[in-house]
N, C-alpha and C positions, 0 to 999 in steps of 0.2 A: 728092386726097381724103386727108383726113388719118387717120390710125390711131391716133393718140396715145391714144385712149379704148378701142381694143379690146382685148378680155380675151384675148390668144394663149393656146393652147395646143398642146404639140408633138405632134406625131403618134407614135400607136403603133408605126408601123413605123422611127421613127429610130432609128439608132444611136448608141447613147450613146458620148458621147464622138468622134465617128466625124464623116465628112464629109458624111453622108445625114441631114441636121437639116431638118426640114420641120414650122412651125408654121400652125396655121388659126386664124381669128375669125370669128365671125359677127356683122354688122352689119345690122340689121334683116332686110331680104330679101337681102341680100347674102354670100356666103361667099368669104373672103379667104385668101390661102396665100403664105407668104413662106420664103426661105431664114433660119433663125434665127442662121446665122454673120452675115447681111448683112442686120440688121433694118432698116435704113434704106435698102434697095436696093428693086429693084421688085416689085409683088404681082401674083398673079394673082386677078383677079376673077370671079367668075360667080353668077348667081342660083341659089336654092334646088334647082330642078329639074335646072339643068345639074350643081350639086354634087353630088346624088344619083346623077344618072347617072356622072359622073366617078368618084366611091365604089365604084359598082357593077361599073365597066368594070376598077376597079384591084384588087378583089378578085376579080374572075374570072381576073387575070392579065394581061390586054390590054395592057399596057405594060410587063411583063415582059421584059428582055433577052434 
């Protein structure tokens, strides 16, 4: 899948100038996530429903270390 036309936005939780930089783009019904330091690297793809679930779990702290 080609993501060159995607409009990426940086997560509000990303650390400015740090090592934790995540970007998200919406492509029709897909949501894609990538590491901004490796824009040509792999992306996570999910549908809109899975994205909403993921965001809710992040906000709830389910993935906190």
